KOLTOR-691421 format. One record per residue (C-alpha): x, y, z. Coordinates in steps of 0.1 Angstrom, whole numbers, padded with zeros to 4 digits, always signed. Example, Ala and Ser with C-alpha at 12.3 -4.5 7.8 and 13.67 -1.06 7.14 Angstrom:
# KOLTOR-691421
+0123-0045+0078;+0137-0011+0071;
***
This chain:
# KOLTOR-691421
+0000+0000+0000;+0030+0023+0003;+0028+0033-0033;-0007+0047-0027;+0008+0073-0004;+0028+0088-0032;+0019+0123-0041;+0015+0112-0077;-0017+0094-0068;-0050+0114-0066;-0068+0092-0041;-0101+0111-0047;-0100+0103-0084;-0090+0068-0076;-0120+0063-0054;-0143+0077-0081;-0128+0052-0106;-0134+0024-0081;-0171+0034-0080;-0174+0034-0117;-0156+0001-0121;-0174-0017-0092;-0141-0024-0075;-0155-0031-0040;-0122-0041-0024;-0104-0011-0037;-0133+0011-0026;-0132-0004+0010;-0094+0000+0012;-0094+0037+0003;-0123+0044+0027;-0109+0025+0057;-0071+0028+0054;-0069+0063+0038;-0102+0078+0049;-0109+0091+0014;-0141+0111+0013;-0170+0102-0009;-0177+0130-0034;-0207+0137-0056;-0187+0123-0085;-0183+0091-0066;-0221+0088-0063;-0227+0094-0099;-0200+0070-0109;-0214+0044-0086;-0248+0047-0102;-0232+0043-0136;-0212+0013-0124;-0243-0002-0108;-0229-0020-0078;-0256-0018-0051;-0233-0019-0021;-0211+0010-0034;-0242+0030-0044;-0257+0027-0009;-0224+0037+0007;-0222+0068-0015;-0259+0076-0008;-0250+0076+0029;-0227+0106+0022;-0241+0124-0008;-0276+0133-0020;-0286+0126-0056;-0294+0153-0081;-0302+0156-0118;-0267+0144-0128;-0273+0113-0106;-0306+0106-0123;-0288+0110-0157;-0263+0084-0145;-0291+0061-0136;-0306+0065-0171;-0272+0058-0186;-0268+0026-0165;-0301+0012-0178;-0310-0001-0143;-0346+0007-0139;-0346-0004-0103;-0319+0021-0093;-0337+0048-0113;-0370+0041-0096;-0354+0038-0062;-0338+0073-0065;-0371+0088-0077;-0392+0072-0050;-0368+0073-0020;-0356+0109-0026;-0389+0122-0039;-0373+0136-0070;-0399+0149-0094;-0394+0148-0132;-0406+0184-0134;-0376+0195-0113;-0351+0184-0140;-0331+0211-0156;-0323+0183-0182;-0355+0170-0198;-0361+0132-0195;-0369+0125-0231;-0336+0138-0246;-0318+0116-0220;-0338+0086-0230;-0328+0094-0266;-0291+0098-0258;-0289+0066-0238;-0316+0046-0257;-0334+0039-0225;-0369+0025-0233;-0377+0016-0197;-0374+0052-0185;-0391+0065-0216;-0422+0043-0207;-0420+0054-0170;-0421+0090-0182;-0450+0083-0205;-0470+0066-0177;-0463+0095-0152;-0470+0124-0175;-0490+0110-0205;-0469+0134-0227;-0481+0118-0259;-0468+0146-0281;-0433+0147-0266;-0430+0109-0266;-0442+0106-0302;-0415+0131-0312;-0388+0109-0297;-0403+0075-0302;-0385+0066-0336;-0352+0064-0317;-0363+0030-0304;-0370+0017-0340;-0404+0002-0328;-0430+0010-0354;-0459-0002-0332;-0448+0021-0304;-0450+0051-0328;-0484+0040-0340;-0497+0035-0305;-0487+0070-0295;-0503+0085-0325;-0535+0065-0322;-0538+0076-0286;-0536+0113-0294;-0500+0121-0302;-0496+0150-0326;-0471+0145-0354;-0469+0183-0360;-0456+0190-0325;-0420+0204-0326;-0394+0210-0301;-0380+0246-0296;-0356+0241-0325;-0384+0229-0349;-0377+0192-0348;-0407+0169-0353;-0413+0132-0351;-0406+0130-0389;-0372+0145-0385;-0364+0119-0358;-0375+0090-0380;-0354+0103-0409;-0324+0108-0387;-0328+0073-0374;-0332+0059-0410;-0367+0045-0401;-0384+0046-0435;-0415+0027-0425;-0421+0049-0395;-0415+0080-0417;-0441+0067-0442;-0466+0064-0413;-0459+0099-0401;-0463+0113-0436;-0496+0095-0439;-0506+0110-0405;-0500+0145-0419;-0464+0154-0409;-0451+0186-0425;-0424+0175-0449;-0411+0211-0451;-0408+0216-0414;-0374+0233-0406;-0350+0226-0378;-0328+0256-0370;-0292+0250-0383;-0302+0215-0396;-0328+0221-0422;-0358+0202-0435;-0366+0165-0436;-0350+0162-0471;-0318+0178-0457;-0317+0151-0431;-0323+0123-0456;-0296+0135-0481;-0271+0141-0453;-0278+0105-0440;-0271+0092-0475;-0305+0074-0474;-0316+0070-0510;-0349+0053-0502;-0358+0081-0477;-0350+0107-0504;-0372+0089-0529;-0400+0088-0503;-0399+0125-0495;-0395+0136-0531;-0425+0114-0541;-0446+0133-0516;-0436+0167-0530;-0406+0177-0509;-0388+0208-0522;-0355+0197-0537;-0342+0232-0543;-0331+0240-0508;-0297+0246-0493;-0280+0232-0461;-0285+0260-0435;-0250+0254-0420;-0229+0258-0452;-0251+0270-0480;-0245+0239-0501;-0274+0226-0521;-0287+0190-0517;-0268+0182-0549;-0236+0194-0534;-0242+0172-0503;-0251+0142-0525;-0219+0148-0545;-0197+0149-0514;-0213+0116-0504;-0207+0101-0538;-0243+0089-0541;-0251+0085-0578;-0287+0075-0571;-0295+0106-0550;-0278+0128-0576;-0300+0112-0603;-0332+0117-0582;-0323+0154-0576;-0314+0162-0612;-0345+0144-0624;-0366+0167-0602;-0350+0199-0616;-0322+0206-0592;-0297+0229-0610;-0266+0209-0618;-0246+0242-0622;-0261+0257-0591;-0235+0280-0573;-0257+0300-0549;-0232+0297-0521;-0206+0321-0508;-0178+0311-0531;-0198+0301-0562;-0188+0264-0560;-0208+0241-0582;-0211+0203-0575;-0185+0195-0601;-0159+0215-0581;-0164+0192-0551;-0164+0161-0572;-0131+0172-0588;-0116+0180-0555;-0125+0146-0541;-0113+0127-0571;-0147+0113-0579;-0142+0106-0616;-0175+0087-0621;-0194+0115-0603;-0177+0141-0625;-0187+0121-0656;-0223+0118-0643;-0225+0155-0637;-0211+0163-0671;-0236+0140-0687;-0264+0161-0671;-0249+0194-0683;-0224+0204-0657;-0201+0231-0671;-0165+0224-0666;-0157+0259-0678;-0173+0276-0648;-0151+0292-0622;-0155+0299-0585;-0155+0333-0569;-0117+0335-0572;-0115+0324-0608;-0104+0288-0602;-0119+0261-0625;-0126+0224-0619;-0091+0215-0631;-0076+0237-0604;-0097+0220-0577;-0087+0186-0590;-0050+0195-0587;-0054+0199-0549;-0063+0163-0543;-0027+0150-0539;-0017+0174-0512;-0022+0153-0480;-0019+0182-0456;-0045+0203-0473;-0069+0174-0481;-0069+0160-0445;-0080+0194-0432;-0105+0198-0459;-0120+0163-0454;-0122+0170-0417;-0143+0200-0425;-0165+0179-0448;-0169+0156-0417;-0186+0186-0400;-0211+0186-0429;-0218+0149-0427;-0203+0123-0404;-0202+0098-0432;-0171+0115-0446;-0137+0104-0431;-0104+0113-0446;-0090+0079-0436;-0112+0063-0463;-0096+0083-0491;-0065+0071-0509;-0047+0104-0510;-0016+0087-0524;-0034+0076-0556;-0029+0096-0588;-0058+0115-0604;-0042+0121-0638;-0072+0104-0655;-0095+0130-0640;-0071+0158-0649;-0071+0145-0684;-0109+0143-0686;-0114+0178-0673;-0086+0193-0694;-0105+0185-0727;-0132+0210-0718;-0118+0234-0692;-0094+0262-0700;-0060+0249-0689;-0046+0285-0692;-0074+0301-0673;-0061+0324-0646;-0076+0331-0612;-0076+0364-0593;-0039+0360-0585;-0033+0353-0623;-0022+0318-0614;-0030+0292-0641;-0036+0255-0633;+0001+0249-0641;+0010+0273-0614;-0012+0253-0590;+0003+0220-0602;+0037+0235-0594;+0026+0246-0560;+0012+0211-0553;+0045+0196-0567;+0027+0170-0588;+0048+0161-0619;+0023+0137-0635;-0005+0163-0634;+0018+0190-0648;+0026+0167-0677;-0011+0163-0684;-0016+0200-0684;+0014+0206-0707;+0001+0179-0731;-0032+0199-0733;-0015+0231-0742;-0007+0247-0708;+0014+0279-0712;+0047+0269-0697;+0058+0305-0690;+0025+0320-0679;+0030+0349-0655;+0010+0355-0623;+0004+0390-0608;+0038+0387-0590;+0055+0381-0623;+0061+0344-0614;+0062+0315-0639;+0052+0280-0629;+0090+0273-0627;+0093+0300-0601;+0066+0284-0580;+0082+0250-0584;+0116+0264-0572;+0099+0281-0542;+0082+0248-0533;+0115+0231-0536;+0131+0256-0512;+0102+0251-0488;+0105+0213-0489;+0143+0211-0485;+0148+0241-0462;+0183+0239-0446;+0196+0214-0472;+0189+0240-0498;+0207+0268-0479;+0237+0246-0472;+0239+0237-0509;+0240+0273-0519;+0267+0281-0494;+0289+0251-0501;+0286+0250-0539;+0281+0287-0547;+0253+0277-0571;+0219+0291-0575;+0185+0276-0565;+0178+0262-0600;+0209+0240-0599;+0198+0225-0566;+0162+0221-0574;+0168+0205-0608;+0184+0176-0590;+0159+0174-0562;+0126+0183-0577;+0109+0163-0605;+0086+0193-0611;+0115+0217-0616;+0133+0192-0639;+0101+0188-0660;+0094+0225-0664;+0130+0232-0673;+0129+0204-0699;+0099+0221-0715;+0119+0254-0717;+0103+0270-0687;+0122+0300-0674;+0126+0316-0640;+0114+0352-0637;+0108+0362-0601;+0117+0338-0572;+0104+0349-0538;+0097+0330-0505;+0063+0319-0494;+0049+0339-0466;+0043+0307-0446;+0054+0271-0444;+0017+0260-0440;+0002+0249-0473;-0032+0261-0463;-0019+0296-0455;+0000+0296-0488;-0033+0288-0506;-0047+0322-0496;-0019+0339-0516;-0022+0317-0547;-0057+0301-0548;-0082+0321-0527;-0083+0357-0515;-0073+0363-0479;-0095+0394-0475;-0126+0372-0481;-0119+0351-0451;-0131+0371-0421;-0145+0345-0397;-0139+0307-0398;-0171+0288-0399;-0186+0257-0416;-0197+0280-0444;-0160+0284-0453;-0159+0247-0458;-0130+0246-0482;-0109+0274-0468;-0113+0272-0431;-0081+0275-0411;-0076+0271-0374;-0069+0303-0356;
***
């Protein structure tokens, strides 16, 4: 026991952990030998751990409150829950945390039914009932007076819950009972927003067949339903939306991004082909003058893509950067896009796709652009050629090695980078020339993008709306 006397041990925290893990002997040792006091955290943990002896010992020292009741709901022990309610005369109405959301969070049907019996709150229970995936329960609540139009303070109805839970049969019932298929939840949208974000094709078909408006945007980021379906790579939902008159070139968002920009960025060649077959214009540009080719060129930069995909994860939890093969080459997509897009189109910085390819240091994609007629010596607003950008990228990547080489060999940056950078060697081979070499203002590729791809002055406040350009501050 000597080691327990060490200052490195927090005995109060250890006792709380014993309560959570039902370690009776450890609990007794700490209480008898070290006189460790039972805290409110000990009581809540004991209820979660559900050892009746430890629970009673803790109740001898501490009184339960709402967090203790939540712990009882989380433990799924209805006897402990009822004992706390009855023995301590705790009324549901005193909760500062409503019962039904807790039943939802912890999927506790027993407490849900106890609440229903105590309060006969048919409307509230109907709204949460789909979480248990029991169609007959939902029907029972409706048939006994539950109102499908009842919404919580944020606007969520029983239909929203059924869609979020992917319960299509229950959703069908609610629609037949008169649910509002256009009811809005603040910061989450309408039922069709829920269905598309959940990647549920059957639910989308159901809602559209009942007249749901397909020309709506996600309230969090201004993306259309077609943008979200594109991010999720769902051909069927894309087809349903376009068939029902969604604009394939819709760009009514802050940065004028059309779905084909997102498909190009994510290396979804089949989705790009599908969108093109429905009239997507490859020639369109975003607010900063970048076209689909420029967005496709970003795919192979791991640092940038990991951050971007994490932002997409905030739009839909179904996106995870770990599922993307960021090491794969997307030259086929670059080739496809380059047939119709302007490979010499310049953005607001006067950077062409070849400048961006040089910035991304992707030799294979640069070769594709050159084969489609990219101007090897195009100048941006700083007077820089693609070769200048490639050399600057080389300097960034090799850092001290580059400086040591210059000092030891009395040679310039081009000599070093021709040996180290395939991009520099390629551009030199095609008679590229250097006109104005500077240093990047940052070593962070996302920061660099603001000086070559987007406009820094446009980025005032990071938010989900800035899905492709958000940086941590």
